[in-house]
MILORO-142393 format. One line per 8 residues: number of its first residue (from 0); their letters; for each residue z, y, x of N, C-alpha, C. Coordinates in steps of 0.2 Angstrom, whole numbers, always signed. Last residue first. Layout:
NUM> a> Z:Y:X:Z:Y:X:Z:Y:X  ... .
! end
This chain:
427> grevvgcw> -67:+55:+73:-66:+59:+79:-68:+66:+78  -55:+51:+60:-62:+52:+62:-62:+56:+69  -43:+38:+61:-44:+45:+61:-51:+46:+63  -45:+23:+51:-45:+27:+57:-46:+34:+56  -39:+11:+39:-42:+18:+41:-41:+19:+48  -42:-4:+29:-38:+0:+35:-42:+7:+36  -47:-10:+19:-51:-10:+25:-47:-7:+31  -36:-10:+10:-40:-16:+11:-44:-16:+18 .
419> daifsait> -32:+4:+10:-27:-2:+12:-31:-8:+13  -43:+11:+8:-39:+12:+13:-34:+7:+16  -48:+6:-4:-51:+5:+2:-47:+6:+8  -37:+10:-13:-39:+3:-12:-42:+2:-5  -38:+23:-12:-32:+20:-10:-33:+13:-8  -51:+25:-19:-50:+27:-12:-43:+24:-9  -48:+19:-32:-53:+16:-27:-52:+18:-19  -39:+29:-35:-37:+22:-35:-41:+18:-31 .
411> ltcrrlde> -47:+41:-35:-41:+40:-31:-39:+33:-30  -56:+36:-45:-58:+38:-39:-53:+38:-34  -48:+36:-57:-51:+30:-54:-53:+31:-47  -44:+49:-58:-38:+44:-56:-42:+38:-53  -56:+55:-61:-53:+57:-56:-47:+52:-53  -59:+48:-73:-64:+48:-67:-60:+50:-61  -50:+53:-82:-49:+46:-79:-54:+44:-73  -55:+66:-83:-49:+65:-80:-48:+58:-78 .
403> istredfg> -67:+62:-91:-68:+65:-84:-61:+65:-80  -73:+48:-99:-67:+52:-98:-67:+56:-91  -89:+46:-105:-84:+44:-100:-78:+50:-100  -99:+40:-119:-96:+45:-115:-90:+42:-110  -112:+38:-131:-108:+35:-125:-105:+41:-121  -118:+42:-143:-113:+46:-140:-109:+42:-135  -123:+25:-148:-124:+32:-148:-117:+36:-146  -121:+11:-136:-121:+14:-143:-123:+22:-142 .
395> hngegkpg> -118:+5:-124:-124:+3:-128:-125:+6:-135  -102:+11:-125:-106:+7:-121:-111:+4:-126  -91:+19:-131:-98:+19:-134:-103:+16:-129  -80:+26:-118:-82:+24:-125:-89:+23:-126  -70:+25:-104:-74:+28:-108:-75:+24:-115  -62:+25:-87:-61:+24:-95:-67:+28:-99  -66:+15:-72:-64:+21:-76:-64:+19:-84  -63:-2:-66:-66:+5:-66:-63:+10:-71 .
387> yclaptaf> -66:-18:-60:-60:-12:-62:-64:-6:-61  -67:-33:-55:-71:-28:-59:-65:-24:-62  -68:-42:-39:-64:-37:-44:-68:-32:-48  -69:-56:-31:-73:-51:-34:-69:-47:-40  -69:-64:-16:-65:-62:-21:-68:-55:-24  -82:-76:-14:-79:-69:-12:-75:-66:-17  -90:-87:-15:-84:-87:-13:-81:-82:-10  -103:-87:-21:-103:-85:-14:-95:-84:-11 .
379> yrgyyrtd> -102:-90:-35:-107:-93:-31:-106:-92:-23  -91:-83:-40:-92:-90:-42:-97:-93:-37  -90:-70:-34:-84:-75:-35:-86:-82:-36  -103:-65:-34:-99:-65:-28:-93:-70:-28  -108:-68:-47:-112:-69:-41:-107:-70:-34  -98:-63:-55:-100:-70:-55:-103:-72:-49  -99:-49:-56:-94:-52:-52:-95:-60:-51  -107:-43:-66:-110:-46:-59:-105:-50:-55 .
371> nvatsrre> -103:-48:-82:-104:-42:-77:-106:-46:-71  -105:-51:-100:-105:-53:-93:-105:-47:-88  -92:-50:-113:-98:-48:-110:-99:-50:-103  -79:-51:-116:-84:-55:-120:-91:-53:-118  -66:-52:-105:-72:-49:-107:-76:-54:-111  -50:-50:-104:-54:-55:-104:-61:-53:-108  -40:-39:-93:-43:-41:-99:-47:-47:-98  -24:-32:-88:-30:-35:-87:-33:-37:-94 .
363> gmpaghvt> -15:-18:-80:-16:-23:-85:-22:-27:-83  -5:-13:-67:-12:-14:-69:-12:-19:-75  +10:-4:-70:+7:-10:-68:+0:-9:-71  +11:+14:-66:+12:+9:-70:+8:+2:-68  +7:+25:-58:+14:+24:-60:+16:+19:-65  -6:+27:-54:-5:+27:-61:+3:+27:-63  -5:+25:-40:-9:+31:-43:-7:+32:-50  +3:+13:-38:+4:+20:-34:+1:+26:-38 .
355> qhaarlva> -4:+4:-46:+3:+6:-47:+5:+13:-44  -17:+3:-39:-16:+6:-46:-9:+8:-47  -13:-2:-26:-16:+5:-27:-16:+8:-34  -7:-14:-31:-3:-9:-27:-7:-2:-28  -19:-20:-36:-13:-19:-41:-8:-14:-37  -27:-21:-25:-29:-17:-30:-23:-16:-34  -19:-30:-17:-21:-23:-14:-22:-19:-20  -20:-42:-26:-14:-38:-24:-14:-31:-22 .
347> eaetgeel> -34:-44:-25:-31:-42:-31:-24:-38:-30  -35:-48:-11:-38:-42:-14:-35:-40:-20  -27:-59:-11:-24:-54:-8:-28:-48:-10  -26:-69:-26:-30:-67:-21:-26:-60:-18  -20:-73:-38:-16:-74:-32:-20:-71:-26  -30:-81:-50:-25:-76:-48:-22:-78:-41  -48:-81:-51:-42:-84:-49:-37:-79:-47  -59:-75:-62:-56:-73:-56:-49:-76:-55 .
339> vfgdaqfg> -71:-84:-69:-64:-83:-69:-62:-81:-63  -87:-82:-78:-83:-82:-72:-75:-80:-73  -102:-89:-85:-96:-85:-85:-92:-86:-79  -119:-89:-80:-113:-92:-81:-107:-87:-83  -134:-84:-87:-128:-81:-83:-122:-86:-85  -148:-80:-88:-145:-86:-89:-139:-87:-84  -157:-66:-95:-150:-69:-93:-150:-77:-94  -175:-69:-95:-169:-64:-94:-162:-69:-93 .
331> hwvieppn> -180:-82:-106:-181:-77:-101:-175:-72:-100  -186:-96:-113:-180:-93:-110:-183:-88:-105  -193:-98:-129:-195:-95:-122:-188:-93:-119  -196:-110:-141:-190:-106:-138:-193:-104:-131  -206:-111:-155:-205:-112:-148:-200:-107:-146  -206:-121:-171:-205:-115:-167:-205:-116:-159  -218:-133:-177:-212:-132:-173:-212:-125:-170  -224:-137:-190:-226:-131:-186:-220:-129:-182 .
323> nalfndag> -218:-145:-199:-225:-147:-196:-228:-142:-191  -206:-139:-200:-206:-146:-198:-213:-148:-195  -209:-126:-205:-207:-127:-198:-207:-134:-196  -212:-130:-219:-217:-127:-215:-215:-129:-207  -199:-136:-224:-206:-139:-225:-211:-137:-220  -185:-138:-214:-190:-133:-217:-196:-136:-218  -178:-146:-206:-176:-146:-212:-180:-141:-217  -183:-144:-193:-184:-151:-196:-182:-151:-203 .
315> aaakvtre> -178:-132:-190:-185:-132:-191:-187:-139:-195  -164:-135:-189:-166:-130:-193:-173:-131:-195  -165:-144:-177:-162:-146:-183:-165:-142:-189  -171:-135:-167:-174:-141:-169:-172:-144:-176  -160:-125:-167:-167:-123:-169:-171:-130:-171  -150:-134:-162:-149:-130:-168:-156:-128:-171  -155:-138:-150:-153:-143:-155:-153:-140:-161  -156:-126:-142:-162:-130:-144:-160:-135:-149 .
307> vgamadav> -143:-122:-142:-148:-118:-145:-154:-122:-147  -137:-133:-134:-135:-131:-141:-140:-127:-145  -145:-131:-122:-146:-137:-126:-143:-136:-133  -139:-119:-118:-146:-119:-119:-147:-125:-124  -126:-124:-115:-127:-119:-120:-134:-118:-122  -128:-133:-105:-126:-136:-111:-127:-130:-117  -134:-124:-95:-138:-130:-97:-135:-132:-104  -122:-116:-92:-128:-113:-95:-133:-119:-98 .
299> stspllgi> -107:-124:-97:-113:-123:-92:-119:-120:-96  -91:-118:-100:-97:-121:-103:-103:-119:-98  -80:-110:-96:-80:-118:-95:-86:-121:-98  -83:-97:-100:-84:-99:-93:-84:-107:-91  -93:-98:-114:-87:-98:-111:-88:-100:-104  -108:-88:-119:-104:-95:-118:-98:-94:-114  -119:-79:-131:-114:-80:-126:-111:-87:-125  -135:-74:-134:-130:-78:-136:-125:-79:-129 .
291> rcdvecws> -149:-65:-140:-143:-66:-135:-138:-70:-138  -166:-65:-144:-159:-65:-145:-155:-66:-139  -181:-58:-151:-177:-59:-145:-170:-59:-146  -193:-66:-160:-186:-63:-161:-183:-64:-154  -208:-64:-168:-205:-66:-162:-198:-62:-162  -221:-72:-178:-215:-68:-178:-211:-69:-171  -236:-72:-188:-232:-73:-182:-226:-69:-181  -243:-70:-199:-245:-76:-196:-240:-78:-190 .
283> ptssawdg> -236:-63:-214:-237:-63:-207:-238:-70:-204  -247:-61:-228:-241:-63:-226:-242:-64:-218  -253:-44:-230:-254:-51:-228:-248:-54:-226  -250:-31:-232:-252:-35:-238:-255:-42:-236  -246:-26:-220:-241:-26:-225:-243:-30:-231  -251:-34:-205:-253:-30:-211:-248:-31:-217  -246:-42:-195:-251:-37:-193:-253:-32:-199  -230:-50:-188:-236:-48:-193:-240:-43:-191 .
275> griigpnf> -217:-44:-178:-220:-49:-182:-225:-46:-187  -201:-44:-170:-208:-41:-170:-212:-47:-174  -185:-39:-166:-189:-43:-170:-196:-40:-171  -170:-40:-155:-177:-37:-156:-181:-42:-161  -158:-47:-157:-158:-40:-155:-165:-36:-156  -147:-57:-164:-154:-56:-163:-156:-49:-163  -133:-62:-155:-136:-56:-158:-144:-57:-158  -117:-69:-154:-124:-71:-155:-127:-64:-158 .
267> kipdkiaa> -103:-71:-144:-107:-67:-148:-114:-69:-148  -87:-79:-143:-95:-80:-142:-98:-76:-147  -74:-75:-148:-77:-73:-141:-85:-74:-139  -67:-75:-160:-74:-75:-159:-76:-72:-153  -52:-68:-154:-56:-70:-160:-63:-70:-159  -43:-73:-141:-48:-68:-143:-52:-70:-149  -34:-82:-138:-31:-77:-141:-36:-72:-143  -42:-92:-131:-40:-94:-137:-37:-88:-141 .
259> ylpdsaad> -48:-90:-118:-51:-86:-124:-47:-87:-131  -42:-98:-109:-43:-92:-107:-44:-87:-114  -41:-111:-115:-34:-108:-113:-36:-100:-111  -49:-114:-131:-50:-113:-124:-43:-109:-121  -47:-117:-144:-43:-121:-140:-44:-120:-132  -56:-109:-149:-50:-107:-151:-45:-111:-147  -69:-113:-147:-67:-109:-142:-59:-107:-143  -72:-120:-158:-70:-124:-152:-67:-119:-147 .
251> rnvakthe> -75:-109:-166:-71:-114:-168:-68:-118:-162  -87:-105:-159:-81:-101:-159:-75:-105:-162  -96:-114:-162:-94:-114:-155:-88:-110:-155  -97:-112:-176:-95:-118:-174:-92:-118:-167  -103:-99:-176:-97:-100:-179:-93:-106:-177  -115:-102:-170:-110:-98:-166:-103:-99:-169  -121:-110:-180:-120:-113:-173:-115:-109:-169  -123:-100:-189:-119:-105:-191:-117:-109:-184 .
243> ilanilvy> -133:-92:-182:-127:-90:-184:-121:-94:-186  -143:-101:-182:-140:-99:-175:-133:-96:-177  -147:-101:-195:-144:-107:-192:-141:-106:-185  -152:-89:-196:-146:-91:-200:-143:-97:-197  -163:-89:-187:-157:-85:-186:-151:-87:-189  -171:-98:-194:-168:-100:-187:-163:-96:-185  -174:-91:-206:-171:-98:-206:-168:-100:-200  -180:-81:-201:-174:-80:-204:-170:-86:-204 .
235> asmiansg> -193:-86:-197:-188:-84:-192:-181:-83:-195  -198:-87:-210:-196:-93:-207:-192:-91:-201  -200:-74:-213:-195:-77:-217:-193:-84:-214  -211:-72:-204:-204:-67:-203:-198:-71:-207  -221:-80:-208:-217:-81:-201:-210:-77:-200  -224:-87:-223:-222:-80:-220:-218:-82:-214  -239:-95:-228:-232:-96:-225:-230:-89:-221  -247:-97:-244:-247:-96:-237:-240:-98:-235 .
227> sqavavhv> -247:-98:-258:-250:-103:-254:-251:-102:-247  -238:-87:-262:-236:-95:-263:-240:-99:-259  -246:-76:-261:-242:-78:-256:-239:-85:-256  -258:-71:-267:-257:-78:-267:-252:-80:-262  -256:-58:-265:-257:-59:-271:-257:-67:-272  -256:-56:-251:-249:-57:-254:-250:-59:-262  -268:-67:-243:-266:-61:-247:-260:-62:-250  -261:-76:-229:-265:-76:-235:-263:-68:-238 .
219> pvgrvrlr> -257:-85:-214:-258:-78:-217:-263:-79:-223  -245:-95:-210:-252:-95:-212:-253:-89:-216  -235:-93:-194:-236:-94:-201:-243:-94:-203  -224:-97:-180:-230:-95:-183:-230:-96:-191  -212:-90:-169:-213:-93:-175:-220:-92:-178  -201:-90:-155:-208:-88:-158:-210:-94:-164  -187:-83:-149:-190:-87:-154:-197:-85:-156  -181:-80:-132:-186:-78:-138:-188:-83:-142 .
211> fwitgtha> -165:-78:-125:-171:-82:-127:-175:-79:-132  -152:-76:-114:-157:-73:-118:-162:-78:-119  -135:-79:-111:-141:-82:-112:-146:-78:-116  -120:-76:-102:-125:-74:-107:-131:-77:-106  -102:-79:-101:-109:-80:-99:-113:-77:-105  -87:-69:-101:-91:-75:-104:-98:-74:-100  -75:-66:-88:-80:-64:-93:-84:-70:-95  -58:-62:-83:-63:-67:-85:-69:-64:-88 .
203> rtlthgtp> -51:-52:-79:-48:-58:-77:-54:-63:-78  -53:-36:-74:-56:-41:-78:-54:-48:-75  -40:-24:-74:-44:-29:-71:-47:-34:-75  -41:-7:-81:-38:-14:-81:-43:-18:-77  -47:+5:-82:-42:+4:-77:-38:-3:-78  -57:+4:-91:-51:+8:-93:-45:+6:-89  -69:-2:-86:-63:-7:-89:-57:-3:-91  -84:+0:-82:-78:+4:-86:-73:+0:-89 .
195> epilcaea> -85:-7:-65:-87:-6:-72:-82:-2:-76  -85:-6:-50:-81:-2:-55:-84:-1:-61  -82:-20:-41:-87:-18:-45:-84:-13:-51  -78:-25:-25:-76:-22:-31:-82:-19:-35  -76:-39:-15:-81:-35:-18:-77:-32:-24  -71:-45:+2:-70:-44:-5:-76:-39:-8  -78:-47:+14:-72:-52:+13:-69:-50:+5  -96:-49:+13:-89:-45:+14:-84:-49:+12 .
187> rygrllts> -114:-48:+15:-107:-52:+14:-101:-47:+16  -131:-48:+13:-124:-43:+13:-118:-48:+11  -143:-55:+13:-138:-56:+19:-132:-52:+19  -151:-56:+3:-153:-51:+8:-148:-52:+15  -144:-63:-6:-150:-66:-3:-152:-63:+3  -136:-52:-10:-132:-58:-6:-138:-62:-3  -144:-44:-17:-140:-41:-11:-138:-47:-6  -149:-52:-27:-154:-50:-21:-150:-47:-15 .
179> lagngtse> -139:-52:-36:-141:-59:-32:-144:-57:-26  -139:-39:-41:-133:-42:-37:-135:-48:-33  -152:-40:-48:-151:-35:-42:-145:-37:-38  -151:-51:-57:-155:-52:-51:-154:-47:-45  -146:-50:-69:-141:-50:-63:-145:-51:-57  -153:-47:-81:-154:-54:-78:-148:-55:-72  -150:-36:-89:-155:-41:-91:-155:-47:-87  -141:-26:-83:-141:-27:-90:-146:-33:-93 .
171> eetvtqly> -144:-27:-70:-137:-30:-72:-138:-31:-80  -155:-22:-65:-156:-29:-68:-149:-31:-71  -151:-15:-49:-154:-15:-55:-153:-21:-59  -138:-6:-39:-143:-12:-40:-145:-11:-48  -131:+0:-25:-133:+2:-32:-139:-3:-33  -118:-3:-14:-124:-5:-17:-125:-2:-24  -110:+0:+1:-111:+3:-5:-118:+1:-8  -100:-9:+11:-107:-9:+9:-107:-5:+2 .
163> vdaapalg> -91:-7:+26:-92:-6:+19:-98:-5:+17  -82:-14:+40:-88:-12:+37:-88:-12:+29  -67:-5:+44:-71:-11:+43:-77:-9:+40  -59:+6:+42:-59:+3:+49:-61:-4:+49  -66:+20:+35:-63:+14:+35:-64:+10:+41  -60:+36:+41:-65:+32:+41:-62:+25:+40  -53:+53:+38:-53:+46:+39:-60:+42:+38  -52:+66:+33:-53:+65:+41:-52:+58:+43 .
155> asrladma> -54:+68:+20:-47:+68:+23:-47:+66:+30  -68:+67:+19:-65:+73:+18:-57:+74:+21  -68:+52:+20:-72:+57:+25:-69:+64:+25  -62:+48:+8:-59:+46:+15:-62:+51:+21  -70:+55:-1:-63:+57:-1:-60:+55:+6  -81:+47:+0:-82:+54:+2:-75:+57:+3  -76:+35:-6:-78:+35:+1:-79:+42:+4  -75:+40:-18:-69:+37:-15:-71:+37:-8 .
147> fvmssvga> -89:+43:-21:-84:+49:-20:-77:+47:-17  -94:+31:-24:-97:+35:-19:-92:+40:-17  -86:+26:-34:-86:+22:-28:-89:+27:-22  -89:+35:-44:-82:+35:-41:-82:+31:-35  -102:+33:-47:-100:+40:-44:-93:+39:-41  -101:+21:-53:-105:+22:-47:-103:+28:-43  -93:+24:-64:-90:+19:-59:-94:+20:-53  -102:+31:-71:-96:+34:-69:-93:+30:-63 .
139> kmdnagrg> -112:+23:-74:-113:+28:-69:-107:+31:-66  -115:+11:-80:-108:+12:-77:-109:+17:-72  -107:+17:-94:-110:+10:-91:-115:+11:-87  -105:+30:-96:-99:+26:-95:-101:+19:-92  -117:+35:-95:-112:+40:-92:-106:+35:-91  -128:+28:-101:-126:+26:-94:-120:+30:-92  -132:+42:-110:-133:+36:-110:-132:+34:-102  -118:+54:-112:-125:+52:-110:-126:+44:-110 .
131> ylwgdrit> -105:+66:-109:-109:+62:-114:-116:+60:-111  -89:+67:-104:-96:+68:-102:-100:+63:-106  -74:+76:-110:-79:+69:-109:-86:+72:-108  -67:+88:-111:-65:+82:-107:-69:+76:-107  -74:+94:-121:-67:+92:-122:-65:+87:-118  -90:+90:-115:-86:+93:-120:-80:+90:-121  -105:+90:-106:-98:+90:-105:-95:+94:-111  -120:+81:-106:-116:+86:-109:-108:+85:-108 .
123> aayppytw> -132:+75:-101:-125:+74:-97:-121:+80:-99  -144:+73:-106:-142:+80:-105:-136:+80:-101  -148:+61:-112:-150:+62:-105:-148:+69:-102  -146:+62:-126:-144:+56:-122:-144:+57:-114  -140:+77:-133:-146:+73:-131:-144:+68:-125  -126:+74:-144:-130:+78:-138:-135:+74:-136  -125:+65:-155:-123:+72:-155:-126:+76:-150  -140:+55:-159:-134:+57:-154:-132:+64:-156 .
115> mdapgepv> -150:+53:-167:-144:+51:-169:-138:+51:-165  -161:+58:-161:-159:+62:-166:-152:+60:-169  -165:+47:-152:-161:+53:-149:-158:+57:-155  -164:+31:-157:-166:+37:-158:-162:+43:-156  -161:+22:-141:-162:+23:-147:-164:+30:-150  -159:+21:-127:-155:+26:-130:-155:+25:-138  -159:+5:-118:-162:+10:-121:-157:+14:-126  -147:+4:-104:-150:+1:-110:-154:+6:-113 .
107> vdihgqli> -149:+7:-86:-146:+7:-93:-150:+5:-98  -145:+4:-69:-150:+2:-75:-146:+4:-81  -136:+4:-59:-138:+10:-62:-144:+9:-67  -121:-5:-55:-128:-5:-57:-130:+2:-60  -112:-6:-39:-113:-4:-46:-120:-4:-48  -100:-11:-27:-107:-12:-30:-106:-9:-37  -94:-12:-11:-93:-8:-18:-100:-8:-21  -88:-24:-1:-94:-22:-5:-91:-18:-11 .
99> lsrgtpnp> -79:-24:+15:-79:-23:+8:-86:-21:+5  -68:-31:+27:-75:-28:+25:-75:-28:+18  -53:-26:+35:-57:-31:+31:-63:-28:+28  -51:-20:+52:-49:-21:+44:-53:-26:+41  -56:-17:+63:-50:-21:+64:-47:-22:+57  -72:-14:+72:-69:-16:+66:-61:-20:+67  -77:-2:+79:-73:-7:+82:-69:-10:+76  -86:+5:+71:-88:+4:+78:-84:-2:+81 .
91> arhtavvq> -91:+0:+55:-85:+2:+59:-87:+1:+66  -103:+7:+45:-102:+1:+50:-96:+4:+55  -108:+8:+29:-103:+11:+34:-102:+6:+39  -124:+7:+21:-119:+3:+25:-115:+9:+30  -131:+4:+6:-129:+9:+11:-123:+6:+15  -144:-2:-3:-138:-4:+0:-137:+1:+6  -154:-3:-18:-151:+2:-12:-145:-1:-9  -169:-8:-26:-161:-9:-24:-160:-5:-18 .
83> vsgapdvd> -181:-7:-38:-178:-5:-32:-171:-6:-31  -194:-14:-45:-187:-14:-46:-183:-13:-39  -207:-16:-43:-206:-10:-45:-198:-9:-46  -209:-29:-40:-211:-25:-34:-209:-17:-37  -206:-36:-52:-201:-36:-47:-202:-31:-41  -211:-29:-67:-213:-31:-60:-208:-30:-55  -205:-35:-82:-204:-30:-77:-207:-33:-70  -202:-44:-93:-208:-39:-93:-207:-33:-88 .
75> vmpagkeh> -189:-50:-86:-191:-48:-93:-196:-43:-93  -188:-64:-75:-188:-57:-76:-191:-56:-83  -176:-77:-75:-183:-75:-76:-183:-68:-78  -163:-77:-63:-165:-77:-69:-172:-75:-70  -157:-87:-49:-162:-81:-51:-164:-82:-58  -150:-98:-47:-147:-93:-51:-151:-87:-52  -158:-105:-37:-156:-108:-44:-153:-103:-49  -171:-97:-30:-164:-98:-30:-162:-100:-37 .
67> aplpvdal> -184:-94:-29:-182:-100:-26:-175:-101:-27  -186:-81:-35:-188:-87:-38:-186:-94:-36  -180:-73:-25:-177:-74:-31:-179:-81:-34  -181:-69:-10:-183:-76:-13:-180:-77:-19  -186:-52:-9:-181:-57:-8:-183:-63:-12  -195:-42:-13:-194:-43:-5:-189:-49:-4  -196:-39:-26:-201:-43:-23:-200:-45:-16  -185:-31:-28:-184:-38:-29:-190:-43:-27 .
59> tyrdvayg> -186:-20:-14:-187:-21:-20:-186:-28:-21  -175:-8:-4:-180:-14:-4:-181:-15:-12  -167:+1:+8:-171:+2:+1:-176:-4:+1  -153:+4:+17:-159:-2:+15:-161:-1:+9  -146:+15:+27:-149:+14:+21:-154:+9:+20  -132:+20:+35:-138:+17:+36:-140:+14:+29  -125:+37:+31:-125:+29:+30:-132:+26:+33  -124:+50:+31:-124:+47:+37:-124:+39:+37 .
51> rgaferam> -126:+56:+19:-120:+56:+21:-119:+52:+28  -140:+56:+18:-137:+63:+19:-130:+62:+21  -141:+43:+13:-144:+45:+20:-140:+51:+22  -137:+44:+1:-133:+40:+5:-135:+42:+13  -146:+52:-5:-139:+54:-5:-135:+51:+0  -158:+45:-4:-157:+51:+0:-150:+53:+0  -154:+34:-12:-155:+32:-5:-155:+39:-1  -153:+41:-24:-148:+38:-21:-148:+36:-14 .
43> wdqlpaeq> -167:+44:-26:-162:+49:-25:-156:+46:-23  -172:+31:-27:-174:+34:-22:-170:+40:-21  -165:+27:-39:-163:+24:-33:-166:+27:-27  -172:+36:-49:-165:+37:-47:-163:+33:-41  -185:+31:-47:-184:+38:-46:-176:+39:-44  -183:+17:-52:-185:+19:-45:-184:+27:-43  -181:+13:-65:-176:+14:-60:-177:+18:-53  -189:+7:-74:-190:+14:-73:-184:+17:-68 .
35> grlspfrv> -186:-6:-77:-192:-5:-75:-193:+3:-73  -174:-1:-89:-177:-6:-85:-184:-5:-84  -170:+17:-87:-171:+11:-90:-174:+5:-86  -164:+29:-82:-165:+24:-78:-165:+17:-82  -166:+44:-83:-167:+39:-88:-169:+33:-85  -155:+55:-75:-161:+50:-74:-161:+45:-80  -144:+61:-79:-150:+64:-81:-156:+60:-80  -134:+54:-73:-135:+53:-81:-142:+56:-83 .
27> ldqlfavh> -134:+59:-61:-135:+53:-61:-137:+51:-69  -130:+73:-63:-136:+71:-60:-138:+63:-62  -117:+70:-67:-122:+73:-72:-129:+72:-69  -112:+65:-55:-112:+61:-61:-117:+64:-66  -112:+77:-48:-116:+71:-45:-117:+66:-51  -103:+85:-55:-110:+87:-55:-115:+82:-53  -91:+78:-52:-94:+78:-59:-101:+81:-59  -91:+80:-38:-91:+73:-41:-94:+74:-48 .
19> kefnadva> -89:+94:-37:-96:+91:-34:-97:+84:-37  -76:+94:-42:-82:+98:-45:-89:+95:-43  -69:+86:-32:-71:+84:-39:-76:+88:-43  -66:+88:-19:-73:+86:-21:-74:+85:-27  -52:+91:-20:-56:+96:-17:-64:+94:-19  -47:+79:-26:-47:+86:-30:-52:+90:-27  -49:+71:-16:-52:+69:-21:-53:+76:-26  -41:+77:-5:-48:+77:-5:-52:+75:-11 .
11> tslralla> -28:+75:-12:-31:+82:-10:-38:+82:-9  -28:+61:-11:-27:+65:-18:-30:+72:-17  -27:+59:+3:-33:+56:-1:-34:+60:-8  -16:+64:+6:-22:+66:+9:-28:+65:+5  -7:+57:-2:-7:+64:-3:-14:+67:+0  -8:+44:+4:-10:+45:-3:-11:+53:-5  -3:+47:+16:-10:+45:+16:-12:+47:+9  +11:+49:+12:+7:+54:+16:+0:+53:+16 .
3> adpm> +15:+38:+7:+14:+43:+3:+10:+49:+6  +4:+24:+12:+11:+27:+12:+9:+34:+8  -4:+11:+3:-5:+17:+7:+2:+21:+7  +0:-6:+4:+0:+0:+0:+0:+6:+4 .
! end
């Protein structure tokens, strides 16, 4: 735990930089870094890191062997060559502390109709202590906190006594390939901190996620004789309703899971996009539904996929048209395992101490019903992976916002964690 004098130095530095910090976060939010459109922001980040004296590695997902890795997920309508990743490295001349990865994603989900927002989604408006905008909370606030936590050490006249890698990645919202790419590129450390917006709690576990597309065919006829054709959109609803019932059954089983028993219906199913038909007066000959379903950390991706396949097959077999015209399942995007952070790691103890020191209260924890990138570091590469970050509201919804005052506290907590985990040396 940093001593009182060190914490005071860091606190002074965080406060001194905070106006710049908020402006930096506003700049982040003003980039509409949707899937496939992240490169302008990543190029800006690369310049910001270079200006701070870090060694910068800018590369794309086409530069790493993702298709050959068993955990690389199929891309969703995005060219890997256009998906830019950035790693900035602080290299300790004579390392004496423990190395660290600080990682955050800069991709955001679509904003929906802009006229349904109180403030324009990419205006980064500040009102009453909140900063509004798509990605403001999920998770550009956390990205800014990790950058300015390192800035605070510099402003305090200190440097980490170990190597630190600041990583800004894409694809967290659709595959996780950005995080995996950094590991395949060779970046390793003794711990990883991902400052997702957890409200200053530690994510003890997260569920997995699978994406898939249902493809259904129909027989087009004029609606005047609709009874002689087949409506692909209505056939798709047969499958959706079957998957809703499947999810209810999975959640009944989840009631006996030791990690998720206390959480009502932890497995979520969502038909998120539907497309179909060509003409309002013709029964539709095709329909596609993009879906998402979760899975417990104790369930394998293969088993969860098999459950979806059985459900769709059974529902189709009980339908007169679908039985003779089987629907297709296309697996794309997330094929993500859940993850459980085992208790008792030294990295967690150091973070708990930093939180206690800054907040004056013990750090809480949560069990998430959504996925994050910690699984790559903790489950596949045996690296203690901590998910802990600032406070906000409205992720993936209208009027997403992050708390400015909590941003300050989170940055100080991360700076304190870095100082304790990595150790510090006085800058020359």
